[in-house]
mmCIF file as gemmi writes it, N, C-alpha and C atoms, coordinates in Angstrom:
data_model
loop_
_atom_site.group_PDB
_atom_site.id
_atom_site.type_symbol
_atom_site.label_atom_id
_atom_site.label_alt_id
_atom_site.label_comp_id
_atom_site.label_asym_id
_atom_site.label_entity_id
_atom_site.label_seq_id
_atom_site.pdbx_PDB_ins_code
_atom_site.Cartn_x
_atom_site.Cartn_y
_atom_site.Cartn_z
_atom_site.occupancy
_atom_site.B_iso_or_equiv
_atom_site.pdbx_formal_charge
_atom_site.auth_seq_id
_atom_site.auth_asym_id
_atom_site.pdbx_PDB_model_num
ATOM 1 N N . MET Axp A 1 ? 81.982 78.522 103.923 1 0 ? 1 A 1
ATOM 2 C CA . MET Axp A 1 ? 81.402 79.569 104.718 1 0 ? 1 A 1
ATOM 3 C C . MET Axp A 1 ? 82.145 79.736 106.05 1 0 ? 1 A 1
ATOM 4 N N . GLU Axp A 2 ? 82.455 78.629 106.69 1 0 ? 2 A 1
ATOM 5 C CA . GLU Axp A 2 ? 83.158 78.691 107.97 1 0 ? 2 A 1
ATOM 6 C C . GLU Axp A 2 ? 84.492 79.415 107.831 1 0 ? 2 A 1
ATOM 7 N N . SER Axp A 3 ? 85.191 79.146 106.758 1 0 ? 3 A 1
ATOM 8 C CA . SER Axp A 3 ? 86.48 79.787 106.519 1 0 ? 3 A 1
ATOM 9 C C . SER Axp A 3 ? 86.311 81.298 106.315 1 0 ? 3 A 1
ATOM 10 N N . ARG Axp A 4 ? 85.262 81.688 105.618 1 0 ? 4 A 1
ATOM 11 C CA . ARG Axp A 4 ? 85 83.119 105.402 1 0 ? 4 A 1
ATOM 12 C C . ARG Axp A 4 ? 84.725 83.812 106.726 1 0 ? 4 A 1
ATOM 13 N N . ILE Axp A 5 ? 83.937 83.182 107.58 1 0 ? 5 A 1
ATOM 14 C CA . ILE Axp A 5 ? 83.637 83.769 108.883 1 0 ? 5 A 1
ATOM 15 C C . ILE Axp A 5 ? 84.917 83.896 109.712 1 0 ? 5 A 1
ATOM 16 N N . LYS Axp A 6 ? 85.732 82.849 109.697 1 0 ? 6 A 1
ATOM 17 C CA . LYS Axp A 6 ? 86.995 82.893 110.453 1 0 ? 6 A 1
ATOM 18 C C . LYS Axp A 6 ? 87.9 83.996 109.936 1 0 ? 6 A 1
ATOM 19 N N . ASN Axp A 7 ? 87.964 84.176 108.618 1 0 ? 7 A 1
ATOM 20 C CA . ASN Axp A 7 ? 88.787 85.245 108.053 1 0 ? 7 A 1
ATOM 21 C C . ASN Axp A 7 ? 88.31 86.616 108.532 1 0 ? 7 A 1
ATOM 22 N N . ILE Axp A 8 ? 87.006 86.811 108.536 1 0 ? 8 A 1
ATOM 23 C CA . ILE Axp A 8 ? 86.443 88.089 108.978 1 0 ? 8 A 1
ATOM 24 C C . ILE Axp A 8 ? 86.715 88.306 110.463 1 0 ? 8 A 1
ATOM 25 N N . MET Axp A 9 ? 86.509 87.278 111.263 1 0 ? 9 A 1
ATOM 26 C CA . MET Axp A 9 ? 86.773 87.403 112.701 1 0 ? 9 A 1
ATOM 27 C C . MET Axp A 9 ? 88.253 87.652 112.97 1 0 ? 9 A 1
ATOM 28 N N . ALA Axp A 10 ? 89.12 86.956 112.277 1 0 ? 10 A 1
ATOM 29 C CA . ALA Axp A 10 ? 90.561 87.13 112.473 1 0 ? 10 A 1
ATOM 30 C C . ALA Axp A 10 ? 90.978 88.558 112.155 1 0 ? 10 A 1
ATOM 31 N N . GLU Axp A 11 ? 90.437 89.094 111.077 1 0 ? 11 A 1
ATOM 32 C CA . GLU Axp A 11 ? 90.777 90.467 110.692 1 0 ? 11 A 1
ATOM 33 C C . GLU Axp A 11 ? 90.178 91.472 111.675 1 0 ? 11 A 1
ATOM 34 N N . THR Axp A 12 ? 88.944 91.259 112.064 1 0 ? 12 A 1
ATOM 35 C CA . THR Axp A 12 ? 88.26 92.186 112.968 1 0 ? 12 A 1
ATOM 36 C C . THR Axp A 12 ? 88.932 92.24 114.335 1 0 ? 12 A 1
ATOM 37 N N . PHE Axp A 13 ? 89.292 91.075 114.866 1 0 ? 13 A 1
ATOM 38 C CA . PHE Axp A 13 ? 89.84 91.007 116.219 1 0 ? 13 A 1
ATOM 39 C C . PHE Axp A 13 ? 91.362 90.938 116.248 1 0 ? 13 A 1
ATOM 40 N N . ASN Axp A 14 ? 91.986 90.948 115.074 1 0 ? 14 A 1
ATOM 41 C CA . ASN Axp A 14 ? 93.445 90.912 114.976 1 0 ? 14 A 1
ATOM 42 C C . ASN Axp A 14 ? 94.013 89.695 115.717 1 0 ? 14 A 1
ATOM 43 N N . ILE Axp A 15 ? 93.464 88.522 115.357 1 0 ? 15 A 1
ATOM 44 C CA . ILE Axp A 15 ? 93.924 87.257 115.933 1 0 ? 15 A 1
ATOM 45 C C . ILE Axp A 15 ? 94.184 86.266 114.806 1 0 ? 15 A 1
ATOM 46 N N . PRO Axp A 16 ? 94.973 85.22 115.054 1 0 ? 16 A 1
ATOM 47 C CA . PRO Axp A 16 ? 95.221 84.216 114.015 1 0 ? 16 A 1
ATOM 48 C C . PRO Axp A 16 ? 93.938 83.434 113.71 1 0 ? 16 A 1
ATOM 49 N N . LYS Axp A 17 ? 93.7 83.226 112.434 1 0 ? 17 A 1
ATOM 50 C CA . LYS Axp A 17 ? 92.531 82.465 111.994 1 0 ? 17 A 1
ATOM 51 C C . LYS Axp A 17 ? 92.501 81.073 112.631 1 0 ? 17 A 1
ATOM 52 N N . GLU Axp A 18 ? 93.661 80.48 112.79 1 0 ? 18 A 1
ATOM 53 C CA . GLU Axp A 18 ? 93.781 79.125 113.326 1 0 ? 18 A 1
ATOM 54 C C . GLU Axp A 18 ? 93.32 79.034 114.785 1 0 ? 18 A 1
ATOM 55 N N . SER Axp A 19 ? 93.286 80.162 115.464 1 0 ? 19 A 1
ATOM 56 C CA . SER Axp A 19 ? 92.904 80.153 116.878 1 0 ? 19 A 1
ATOM 57 C C . SER Axp A 19 ? 91.385 80.201 117.075 1 0 ? 19 A 1
ATOM 58 N N . ILE Axp A 20 ? 90.633 80.361 116.004 1 0 ? 20 A 1
ATOM 59 C CA . ILE Axp A 20 ? 89.178 80.494 116.116 1 0 ? 20 A 1
ATOM 60 C C . ILE Axp A 20 ? 88.52 79.118 116.095 1 0 ? 20 A 1
ATOM 61 N N . THR Axp A 21 ? 87.803 78.812 117.186 1 0 ? 21 A 1
ATOM 62 C CA . THR Axp A 21 ? 87.078 77.55 117.32 1 0 ? 21 A 1
ATOM 63 C C . THR Axp A 21 ? 85.637 77.862 117.708 1 0 ? 21 A 1
ATOM 64 N N . ASP Axp A 22 ? 84.811 76.829 117.791 1 0 ? 22 A 1
ATOM 65 C CA . ASP Axp A 22 ? 83.416 77.018 118.194 1 0 ? 22 A 1
ATOM 66 C C . ASP Axp A 22 ? 83.303 77.672 119.562 1 0 ? 22 A 1
ATOM 67 N N . GLU Axp A 23 ? 84.3 77.492 120.402 1 0 ? 23 A 1
ATOM 68 C CA . GLU Axp A 23 ? 84.275 78.028 121.755 1 0 ? 23 A 1
ATOM 69 C C . GLU Axp A 23 ? 84.701 79.495 121.839 1 0 ? 23 A 1
ATOM 70 N N . CYS Axp A 24 ? 85.249 80.044 120.77 1 0 ? 24 A 1
ATOM 71 C CA . CYS Axp A 24 ? 85.673 81.445 120.793 1 0 ? 24 A 1
ATOM 72 C C . CYS Axp A 24 ? 84.459 82.338 120.99 1 0 ? 24 A 1
ATOM 73 N N . SER Axp A 25 ? 84.572 83.224 121.983 1 0 ? 25 A 1
ATOM 74 C CA . SER Axp A 25 ? 83.431 84.065 122.327 1 0 ? 25 A 1
ATOM 75 C C . SER Axp A 25 ? 83.897 85.445 122.77 1 0 ? 25 A 1
ATOM 76 N N . ILE Axp A 26 ? 82.915 86.262 123.067 1 0 ? 26 A 1
ATOM 77 C CA . ILE Axp A 26 ? 83.199 87.598 123.566 1 0 ? 26 A 1
ATOM 78 C C . ILE Axp A 26 ? 84.002 87.544 124.87 1 0 ? 26 A 1
ATOM 79 N N . ASP Axp A 27 ? 83.871 86.444 125.6 1 0 ? 27 A 1
ATOM 80 C CA . ASP Axp A 27 ? 84.602 86.279 126.858 1 0 ? 27 A 1
ATOM 81 C C . ASP Axp A 27 ? 86.042 85.802 126.675 1 0 ? 27 A 1
ATOM 82 N N . SER Axp A 28 ? 86.332 85.176 125.549 1 0 ? 28 A 1
ATOM 83 C CA . SER Axp A 28 ? 87.664 84.593 125.358 1 0 ? 28 A 1
ATOM 84 C C . SER Axp A 28 ? 88.556 85.376 124.393 1 0 ? 28 A 1
ATOM 85 N N . ILE Axp A 29 ? 87.986 86.323 123.669 1 0 ? 29 A 1
ATOM 86 C CA . ILE Axp A 29 ? 88.773 87.127 122.729 1 0 ? 29 A 1
ATOM 87 C C . ILE Axp A 29 ? 88.931 88.527 123.319 1 0 ? 29 A 1
ATOM 88 N N . GLU Axp A 30 ? 90.16 88.87 123.611 1 0 ? 30 A 1
ATOM 89 C CA . GLU Axp A 30 ? 90.46 90.11 124.325 1 0 ? 30 A 1
ATOM 90 C C . GLU Axp A 30 ? 89.937 91.355 123.617 1 0 ? 30 A 1
ATOM 91 N N . HIS Axp A 31 ? 90.046 91.401 122.297 1 0 ? 31 A 1
ATOM 92 C CA . HIS Axp A 31 ? 89.687 92.607 121.552 1 0 ? 31 A 1
ATOM 93 C C . HIS Axp A 31 ? 88.219 92.638 121.134 1 0 ? 31 A 1
ATOM 94 N N . TRP Axp A 32 ? 87.407 91.717 121.632 1 0 ? 32 A 1
ATOM 95 C CA . TRP Axp A 32 ? 85.986 91.672 121.28 1 0 ? 32 A 1
ATOM 96 C C . TRP Axp A 32 ? 85.213 92.549 122.263 1 0 ? 32 A 1
ATOM 97 N N . ASP Axp A 33 ? 84.976 93.786 121.861 1 0 ? 33 A 1
ATOM 98 C CA . ASP Axp A 33 ? 84.19 94.717 122.661 1 0 ? 33 A 1
ATOM 99 C C . ASP Axp A 33 ? 83.018 95.208 121.813 1 0 ? 33 A 1
ATOM 100 N N . SER Axp A 34 ? 82.273 96.17 122.3 1 0 ? 34 A 1
ATOM 101 C CA . SER Axp A 34 ? 81.072 96.609 121.584 1 0 ? 34 A 1
ATOM 102 C C . SER Axp A 34 ? 81.399 97.196 120.209 1 0 ? 34 A 1
ATOM 103 N N . LEU Axp A 35 ? 82.484 97.937 120.109 1 0 ? 35 A 1
ATOM 104 C CA . LEU Axp A 35 ? 82.856 98.522 118.82 1 0 ? 35 A 1
ATOM 105 C C . LEU Axp A 35 ? 83.295 97.45 117.831 1 0 ? 35 A 1
ATOM 106 N N . SER Axp A 36 ? 84.142 96.526 118.269 1 0 ? 36 A 1
ATOM 107 C CA . SER Axp A 36 ? 84.592 95.477 117.349 1 0 ? 36 A 1
ATOM 108 C C . SER Axp A 36 ? 83.44 94.53 117.007 1 0 ? 36 A 1
ATOM 109 N N . HIS Axp A 37 ? 82.463 94.369 117.916 1 0 ? 37 A 1
ATOM 110 C CA . HIS Axp A 37 ? 81.286 93.551 117.618 1 0 ? 37 A 1
ATOM 111 C C . HIS Axp A 37 ? 80.494 94.203 116.476 1 0 ? 37 A 1
ATOM 112 N N . THR Axp A 38 ? 80.325 95.509 116.557 1 0 ? 38 A 1
ATOM 113 C CA . THR Axp A 38 ? 79.635 96.242 115.487 1 0 ? 38 A 1
ATOM 114 C C . THR Axp A 38 ? 80.393 96.106 114.171 1 0 ? 38 A 1
ATOM 115 N N . ASN Axp A 39 ? 81.708 96.225 114.219 1 0 ? 39 A 1
ATOM 116 C CA . ASN Axp A 39 ? 82.525 96.061 113.009 1 0 ? 39 A 1
ATOM 117 C C . ASN Axp A 39 ? 82.401 94.65 112.442 1 0 ? 39 A 1
ATOM 118 N N . LEU Axp A 40 ? 82.353 93.651 113.33 1 0 ? 40 A 1
ATOM 119 C CA . LEU Axp A 40 ? 82.197 92.266 112.9 1 0 ? 40 A 1
ATOM 120 C C . LEU Axp A 40 ? 80.859 92.08 112.187 1 0 ? 40 A 1
ATOM 121 N N . ILE Axp A 41 ? 79.795 92.586 112.769 1 0 ? 41 A 1
ATOM 122 C CA . ILE Axp A 41 ? 78.458 92.454 112.185 1 0 ? 41 A 1
ATOM 123 C C . ILE Axp A 41 ? 78.423 93.113 110.807 1 0 ? 41 A 1
ATOM 124 N N . MET Axp A 42 ? 78.961 94.316 110.704 1 0 ? 42 A 1
ATOM 125 C CA . MET Axp A 42 ? 78.96 95.016 109.411 1 0 ? 42 A 1
ATOM 126 C C . MET Axp A 42 ? 79.77 94.254 108.365 1 0 ? 42 A 1
ATOM 127 N N . ALA Axp A 43 ? 80.906 93.705 108.758 1 0 ? 43 A 1
ATOM 128 C CA . ALA Axp A 43 ? 81.737 92.944 107.818 1 0 ? 43 A 1
ATOM 129 C C . ALA Axp A 43 ? 81.032 91.666 107.374 1 0 ? 43 A 1
ATOM 130 N N . LEU Axp A 44 ? 80.367 90.984 108.298 1 0 ? 44 A 1
ATOM 131 C CA . LEU Axp A 44 ? 79.634 89.771 107.945 1 0 ? 44 A 1
ATOM 132 C C . LEU Axp A 44 ? 78.477 90.095 107.001 1 0 ? 44 A 1
ATOM 133 N N . GLU Axp A 45 ? 77.742 91.153 107.291 1 0 ? 45 A 1
ATOM 134 C CA . GLU Axp A 45 ? 76.624 91.548 106.43 1 0 ? 45 A 1
ATOM 135 C C . GLU Axp A 45 ? 77.112 91.873 105.018 1 0 ? 45 A 1
ATOM 136 N N . GLN Axp A 46 ? 78.191 92.612 104.943 1 0 ? 46 A 1
ATOM 137 C CA . GLN Axp A 46 ? 78.728 92.992 103.635 1 0 ? 46 A 1
ATOM 138 C C . GLN Axp A 46 ? 79.258 91.776 102.884 1 0 ? 46 A 1
ATOM 139 N N . ASN Axp A 47 ? 79.998 90.929 103.564 1 0 ? 47 A 1
ATOM 140 C CA . ASN Axp A 47 ? 80.626 89.775 102.92 1 0 ? 47 A 1
ATOM 141 C C . ASN Axp A 47 ? 79.611 88.754 102.436 1 0 ? 47 A 1
ATOM 142 N N . PHE Axp A 48 ? 78.551 88.538 103.212 1 0 ? 48 A 1
ATOM 143 C CA . PHE Axp A 48 ? 77.562 87.516 102.867 1 0 ? 48 A 1
ATOM 144 C C . PHE Axp A 48 ? 76.322 88.1 102.187 1 0 ? 48 A 1
ATOM 145 N N . GLY Axp A 49 ? 76.225 89.423 102.078 1 0 ? 49 A 1
ATOM 146 C CA . GLY Axp A 49 ? 75.086 90.056 101.428 1 0 ? 49 A 1
ATOM 147 C C . GLY Axp A 49 ? 73.778 89.828 102.176 1 0 ? 49 A 1
ATOM 148 N N . ILE Axp A 50 ? 73.844 89.882 103.503 1 0 ? 50 A 1
ATOM 149 C CA . ILE Axp A 50 ? 72.666 89.659 104.345 1 0 ? 50 A 1
ATOM 150 C C . ILE Axp A 50 ? 72.557 90.781 105.37 1 0 ? 50 A 1
ATOM 151 N N . SER Axp A 51 ? 71.405 90.849 106.031 1 0 ? 51 A 1
ATOM 152 C CA . SER Axp A 51 ? 71.202 91.798 107.126 1 0 ? 51 A 1
ATOM 153 C C . SER Axp A 51 ? 70.729 91.029 108.35 1 0 ? 51 A 1
ATOM 154 N N . PHE Axp A 52 ? 71.195 91.453 109.493 1 0 ? 52 A 1
ATOM 155 C CA . PHE Axp A 52 ? 70.815 90.812 110.739 1 0 ? 52 A 1
ATOM 156 C C . PHE Axp A 52 ? 69.796 91.662 111.483 1 0 ? 52 A 1
ATOM 157 N N . LYS Axp A 53 ? 68.873 90.996 112.174 1 0 ? 53 A 1
ATOM 158 C CA . LYS Axp A 53 ? 67.929 91.667 113.052 1 0 ? 53 A 1
ATOM 159 C C . LYS Axp A 53 ? 68.627 91.941 114.38 1 0 ? 53 A 1
ATOM 160 N N . THR Axp A 54 ? 68.085 92.871 115.135 1 0 ? 54 A 1
ATOM 161 C CA . THR Axp A 54 ? 68.687 93.261 116.41 1 0 ? 54 A 1
ATOM 162 C C . THR Axp A 54 ? 68.879 92.066 117.336 1 0 ? 54 A 1
ATOM 163 N N . ASP Axp A 55 ? 67.858 91.2 117.438 1 0 ? 55 A 1
ATOM 164 C CA . ASP Axp A 55 ? 67.985 90.059 118.349 1 0 ? 55 A 1
ATOM 165 C C . ASP Axp A 55 ? 69.06 89.086 117.885 1 0 ? 55 A 1
ATOM 166 N N . GLU Axp A 56 ? 69.267 88.982 116.581 1 0 ? 56 A 1
ATOM 167 C CA . GLU Axp A 56 ? 70.344 88.115 116.065 1 0 ? 56 A 1
ATOM 168 C C . GLU Axp A 56 ? 71.706 88.698 116.426 1 0 ? 56 A 1
ATOM 169 N N . ILE Axp A 57 ? 71.842 89.991 116.276 1 0 ? 57 A 1
ATOM 170 C CA . ILE Axp A 57 ? 73.112 90.664 116.592 1 0 ? 57 A 1
ATOM 171 C C . ILE Axp A 57 ? 73.465 90.463 118.066 1 0 ? 57 A 1
ATOM 172 N N . ILE Axp A 58 ? 72.464 90.573 118.913 1 0 ? 58 A 1
ATOM 173 C CA . ILE Axp A 58 ? 72.684 90.392 120.352 1 0 ? 58 A 1
ATOM 174 C C . ILE Axp A 58 ? 73.101 88.957 120.667 1 0 ? 58 A 1
ATOM 175 N N . ASP Axp A 59 ? 72.555 87.991 119.915 1 0 ? 59 A 1
ATOM 176 C CA . ASP Axp A 59 ? 72.858 86.577 120.153 1 0 ? 59 A 1
ATOM 177 C C . ASP Axp A 59 ? 74.214 86.143 119.606 1 0 ? 59 A 1
ATOM 178 N N . MET Axp A 60 ? 74.813 86.919 118.721 1 0 ? 60 A 1
ATOM 179 C CA . MET Axp A 60 ? 76.042 86.509 118.035 1 0 ? 60 A 1
ATOM 180 C C . MET Axp A 60 ? 77.274 86.747 118.905 1 0 ? 60 A 1
ATOM 181 N N . LEU Axp A 61 ? 77.362 85.985 119.997 1 0 ? 61 A 1
ATOM 182 C CA . LEU Axp A 61 ? 78.431 86.212 120.958 1 0 ? 61 A 1
ATOM 183 C C . LEU Axp A 61 ? 79.483 85.115 120.983 1 0 ? 61 A 1
ATOM 184 N N . ASN Axp A 62 ? 79.399 84.162 120.041 1 0 ? 62 A 1
ATOM 185 C CA . ASN Axp A 62 ? 80.472 83.187 119.881 1 0 ? 62 A 1
ATOM 186 C C . ASN Axp A 62 ? 80.468 82.669 118.449 1 0 ? 62 A 1
ATOM 187 N N . PHE Axp A 63 ? 81.544 82.039 118.06 1 0 ? 63 A 1
ATOM 188 C CA . PHE Axp A 63 ? 81.713 81.595 116.683 1 0 ? 63 A 1
ATOM 189 C C . PHE Axp A 63 ? 80.623 80.609 116.266 1 0 ? 63 A 1
ATOM 190 N N . LYS Axp A 64 ? 80.288 79.694 117.16 1 0 ? 64 A 1
ATOM 191 C CA . LYS Axp A 64 ? 79.279 78.672 116.845 1 0 ? 64 A 1
ATOM 192 C C . LYS Axp A 64 ? 77.924 79.306 116.537 1 0 ? 64 A 1
ATOM 193 N N . LEU Axp A 65 ? 77.494 80.267 117.352 1 0 ? 65 A 1
ATOM 194 C CA . LEU Axp A 65 ? 76.214 80.935 117.116 1 0 ? 65 A 1
ATOM 195 C C . LEU Axp A 65 ? 76.245 81.785 115.853 1 0 ? 65 A 1
ATOM 196 N N . ILE Axp A 66 ? 77.371 82.413 115.586 1 0 ? 66 A 1
ATOM 197 C CA . ILE Axp A 66 ? 77.507 83.203 114.361 1 0 ? 66 A 1
ATOM 198 C C . ILE Axp A 66 ? 77.305 82.301 113.147 1 0 ? 66 A 1
ATOM 199 N N . LYS Axp A 67 ? 77.952 81.143 113.153 1 0 ? 67 A 1
ATOM 200 C CA . LYS Axp A 67 ? 77.786 80.18 112.045 1 0 ? 67 A 1
ATOM 201 C C . LYS Axp A 67 ? 76.33 79.78 111.878 1 0 ? 67 A 1
ATOM 202 N N . LEU Axp A 68 ? 75.679 79.432 112.988 1 0 ? 68 A 1
ATOM 203 C CA . LEU Axp A 68 ? 74.285 78.975 112.933 1 0 ? 68 A 1
ATOM 204 C C . LEU Axp A 68 ? 73.354 80.052 112.369 1 0 ? 68 A 1
ATOM 205 N N . ILE Axp A 69 ? 73.521 81.266 112.818 1 0 ? 69 A 1
ATOM 206 C CA . ILE Axp A 69 ? 72.66 82.361 112.372 1 0 ? 69 A 1
ATOM 207 C C . ILE Axp A 69 ? 72.872 82.638 110.89 1 0 ? 69 A 1
ATOM 208 N N . ILE Axp A 70 ? 74.114 82.636 110.452 1 0 ? 70 A 1
ATOM 209 C CA . ILE Axp A 70 ? 74.386 82.876 109.022 1 0 ? 70 A 1
ATOM 210 C C . ILE Axp A 70 ? 73.85 81.728 108.19 1 0 ? 70 A 1
ATOM 211 N N . GLU Axp A 71 ? 74.037 80.493 108.632 1 0 ? 71 A 1
ATOM 212 C CA . GLU Axp A 71 ? 73.501 79.346 107.895 1 0 ? 71 A 1
ATOM 213 C C . GLU Axp A 71 ? 71.983 79.452 107.735 1 0 ? 71 A 1
ATOM 214 N N . GLU Axp A 72 ? 71.297 79.84 108.8 1 0 ? 72 A 1
ATOM 215 C CA . GLU Axp A 72 ? 69.837 79.998 108.733 1 0 ? 72 A 1
ATOM 216 C C . GLU Axp A 72 ? 69.446 81.08 107.721 1 0 ? 72 A 1
ATOM 217 N N . LYS Axp A 73 ? 70.192 82.176 107.705 1 0 ? 73 A 1
ATOM 218 C CA . LYS Axp A 73 ? 69.887 83.276 106.778 1 0 ? 73 A 1
ATOM 219 C C . LYS Axp A 73 ? 70.122 82.87 105.329 1 0 ? 73 A 1
ATOM 220 N N . LEU Axp A 74 ? 71.128 82.055 105.088 1 0 ? 74 A 1
ATOM 221 C CA . LEU Axp A 74 ? 71.473 81.68 103.714 1 0 ? 74 A 1
ATOM 222 C C . LEU Axp A 74 ? 70.603 80.548 103.169 1 0 ? 74 A 1
ATOM 223 N N . ASN Axp A 75 ? 69.906 79.85 104.04 1 0 ? 75 A 1
ATOM 224 C CA . ASN Axp A 75 ? 69.049 78.739 103.589 1 0 ? 75 A 1
ATOM 225 C C . ASN Axp A 75 ? 67.617 79.166 103.366 1 0 ? 75 A 1
């Protein structure tokens, strides 16, 4: 699952997959703006077959939180 999320983030933000760590956030990724955040959410929903609530989308501002939220949805 972690690898799938990294692949989606790398493609969405046009960054190397290897550069994505738990600390990667909206503050540390240059191309992470409101539009790319929306694209990221849509790609994650499509790839994992899940839907996020508004409060979850707002909270998904770093790789670690994205992993946690998806793990909770899949369990």
